[in-house]
N, C-alpha and C positions, 0 to 999 in steps of 0.2 A: 887035310881036308876036313872041313867042318861038318858036324853031323847035322842032318836036316831037323828043323824044329818039329817036335812031335805035336805041338799045339801052337796055333797062331797066337799072336799077342791079343787079337780080338777075343778069342775064346778064353784066354787067361783073364782078360779084363772083365769078361762076362762073369766068370767065376768070382772074381774079386768084388764086383758090384753086387752079386747075389749075397756074398758074405757080409758086405757092409749093410745091405738092406735088412738082413736078418738079425745082425748082432751089433751094428754100429761101426763107425770108422775105427774106433779103438781096437776092434777085433781083427782088423786087417793087418796081419803080420805075415812075413814070408813063410813061417812055419804053418800057420793056419791056411794060407793060400796053397801051399804045397799039398797039404792033405786034401784040399777041395779040388784042385785041378790035376793032381797026379804028377806034377813035375817036382824035381828036387828044389829045396830051398836055395842051393847054390846056383842052379840054373836061373831061378827067378831073380837072384841078386845080379847075375850077369846081365839080364834083360833090363832090370829097373833100377839098378845101382843102390838105392836106399829106400827106406820106408816113406820118406817125404815124396820122392818121385813116384813111387807106386801109388800113393794116395792121390796125388795130383792127376796121374794118368787114369786112375779109376774114376775120379769125378769128371774129368774131361770126357771119358767114355759115356758116363751118364748124360752129359750135355749132348753128345752125339746122338744118343737114343732119343732124347727129347726133341732135338732138331728134326730128326727123321720123322717122329710121330707128328710133329707140327706140320711138316711139309705134306705128309700123307693125308692128314685131316683137312688141310687147306685145299688139297686137290680133290677131296671127296665130298666136301660139304657145299651146299648151294650158296650162291652169292646173294644171300638175303639175311636179314636180321635173325631169322630162325636158324639159318646156317651158322651164324656166329655163335649162337647158343649151343648148337650141336658140336661145333669145333671145341668150345671150352669144356663141354661135358666129356667129350672124348679125351681131352687132356687130363681130366679129373679121374679117369678110370685107373684102377690100381690101388686106390685108397680103400682098403677093406674095412677100415675103422679108424678111430682117432689115433691109435698107436702108430699105424703106418704113416699117417700124415705127420705125426710128431717126429718120427724118424727122418722124414724128408726135411723138416725144419732144422734138424741137427746138421744135415748135409748143407743146407743153405748157409748155416753159420760158417762152415768151412769155405764155401764159395765166397763169402764176404771177406774172408781173411786173406785170400790169394788173388793178386791182381790179374793173373792169367784167367782164373775162373770167373772173376768179376767181369772181365771183358767178354767172356762167353755169355754170361747172363745178360749183359747189355745188348749183345747181338741178337739174342733170342727175343728180348723185349721188342726190339725194332721189327723183327720178322713177324712176331705174333700180332703186334699192333697194326702192321700193314695188312695182314691177312684179315683182321677184323674190319679195318677201314674198308677193304674191298667189298665186304658183305653189306655195307651201308651206302656204297657208291651210287646205287640207283634210288635211294630213298631221298625224296625231296626234303630240303632243309635239314639234312642230317648234320648235326654240329661238327665242326672241325675238332679233331682230337677224340672222336668217338671210340676209336680202337684202343687208345690208351685208357680212356675212362672206363670202358667195359672190362678191359683186362684187369685194371686196378680193382674194380668192384668185384670181379670174380675172385681175385686173390684175397680180398677182405672177407668175402662171403665164405671162402674155405676156412679162414681162421675162425669166424664166428660159428661155423658148423661144428667145430670141436666142442662147443658148449651145448649142442643139441644132438648128441651122438645116437639118440634113439631113431633118428631119420637117416635113411640111406643118403649118401652124399649126392647121388644123381637127383633124387627127388628134391632134396633141399636146394640144390643149385638151380634146378629147372625153375622152381618157384621164384627164387631171388633174381635170377638173370632176366626172366621174362617180366618181372615187376619193374626192374630197372629200365628195360626198353619201353615199357608202358609209361613210365614217368617221363621219358624223352618225348613220347608222342603227346603227352599232356602239356609239356612245356612248349612244344612246337605249336599246338593249337591255342594255347592260352586258356583253355577251358578249365573250369573248376570241376573237381571230381563229383560225380553224381552218386547218390546214396545206393543205387542199384548196381554199381560197378563192383 
């Protein structure tokens, strides 16, 4: 008779992800995870087989969290351009500073190396751009592909924020994303900017 699991895989992967976020992927070893979650290294090896599988499962767990956050924000933000900004600001929470954003970029490097993780990234891109598109559906003359354009602008703005760390990420992105939407309105009307804008 097998012993019941003392911790679910999800709880173990929560611990693994916390370890990765604090110390980087290189710190994710069976020994370090055993200390973090309270299970033996042998038990963890039985569950995850090897370090490569453990790392992949941990990063897939991170994608699960991001997918859930995206769904929650898509369900809670208005179907307006302001709602699109709110959705993207919500996805930006958790970056306490440039260091935490930099750690996220290191995980992105791992995602780029693994075809399974790349597939998850592509699926998230599709879901996010659909959610943003929906927030512009009632806007007359909203350009096709606005969801992708705004998501790409958001990602680029996050990268540029690294060079302005004196500003809180939410404040920085609020200005940048609203300026992007304002540029779309300008392009839609064909008006030249006035000096008092």
